[in-house]
C-alpha positions in Angstrom: -12.3 -19.7 -17.3 -11.5 -22.7 -19.7 -10.3 -20.1 -22.2 -8.2 -18.0 -19.6 -6.2 -21.3 -18.6 -5.6 -22.5 -22.2 -4.3 -19.0 -23.3 -1.8 -18.6 -19.9 -0.6 -22.5 -21.0 0.3 -21.5 -24.3 1.9 -18.4 -23.2 4.2 -20.3 -21.1 4.9 -22.9 -23.7 5.6 -20.5 -26.3 7.8 -18.5 -24.3 10.2 -16.0 -26.2 13.0 -16.5 -24.0 15.9 -18.6 -25.3 16.7 -21.8 -23.8 19.7 -21.9 -21.5 22.2 -24.7 -22.1 22.9 -24.6 -18.1 25.8 -22.3 -18.7 26.3 -18.7 -16.9 26.0 -15.5 -18.9 29.2 -14.4 -19.8 29.9 -10.9 -18.1 30.8 -8.0 -20.5 31.3 -5.1 -18.0 31.8 -5.2 -14.1 31.5 -2.0 -12.2 34.9 -2.1 -10.0 35.3 0.2 -6.6 36.7 3.7 -7.4 39.5 4.6 -5.0 38.7 8.2 -5.9 35.3 8.1 -4.4 36.4 6.2 -1.6 34.4 3.0 -2.5 35.4 -0.5 -1.1 34.2 -3.8 -1.7 32.3 -5.5 1.0 30.2 -9.0 1.9 27.1 -8.7 3.7 27.5 -10.5 7.0 24.0 -10.0 8.6 20.6 -8.3 7.8 19.8 -5.9 11.0 16.3 -4.9 9.6 15.2 -1.3 8.8 17.6 -1.3 5.5 20.4 -1.8 7.8 23.1 -4.6 7.2 26.3 -5.7 8.8 29.2 -5.2 6.2 32.6 -7.1 6.2 34.8 -4.8 4.0 37.4 -6.1 2.4 39.9 -3.3 4.1 39.2 -5.4 7.3 37.1 -3.1 9.1 33.3 -4.3 9.7 31.0 -1.4 9.5 27.2 -0.9 9.5 25.6 -0.3 6.2 22.6 1.7 5.0 20.6 1.0 2.0 19.6 4.1 0.5 15.8 4.7 0.0 16.7 5.1 -3.9 17.8 1.5 -4.0 15.7 0.1 -1.1 13.3 -1.9 -3.1 15.7 -2.3 -6.6 18.4 -4.2 -4.8 17.1 -6.9 -2.8 20.1 -7.9 -0.4 20.7 -11.1 1.5 23.4 -12.4 3.7 26.6 -13.1 1.8 26.1 -11.3 -1.2 29.1 -8.9 -2.5 28.4 -5.1 -2.5 29.9 -1.9 -2.9 30.3 0.1 0.1 30.8 3.9 0.2 32.2 4.8 4.0 31.1 8.0 5.5 33.9 10.9 5.8 32.2 11.6 9.2 32.2 8.0 11.1 34.4 5.4 9.5 32.5 2.8 11.4 29.2 3.1 9.1 29.0 3.1 5.1 26.2 3.3 2.4 25.6 0.3 -0.1 25.8 1.5 -3.6 26.3 -1.5 -5.8 25.4 -5.1 -5.6 26.9 -7.8 -7.7 25.3 -10.6 -9.4 26.7 -14.2 -9.4 28.6 -14.4 -12.3 30.4 -10.9 -11.8 31.4 -12.1 -8.2 33.1 -15.4 -9.7 35.1 -12.5 -12.6 36.0 -10.6 -9.3 37.4 -13.5 -7.8 39.2 -14.7 -11.2 40.9 -11.2 -11.2 41.8 -10.9 -7.7 39.4 -8.0 -6.7 38.2 -10.7 -4.1 40.3 -12.3 -1.5 38.8 -15.8 -1.4 
């Protein structure tokens, strides 16, 4: 048991990750919503459970969003996250969540004027 703890401690101390000086990582590419695919920016207002969320879209419509099964465990979504929603053609009050932005990407979107603060 002592050998195991010492190897774990060594791995933590000699981590290969670079030490971050507190700066946020530089954003190189940000996916923007595509109008030809009918995508809109949205903010998650509430989690409803069972892969469902309430979305406050930038076009002024409140939609019920669905996280598709392919992205269910890969995208952990919380309230306040900025996402790309793809409204349904059949029912405009519902949408699929296709993309989630990270914090540096959201800041970039705010600077460029995509998000209304």
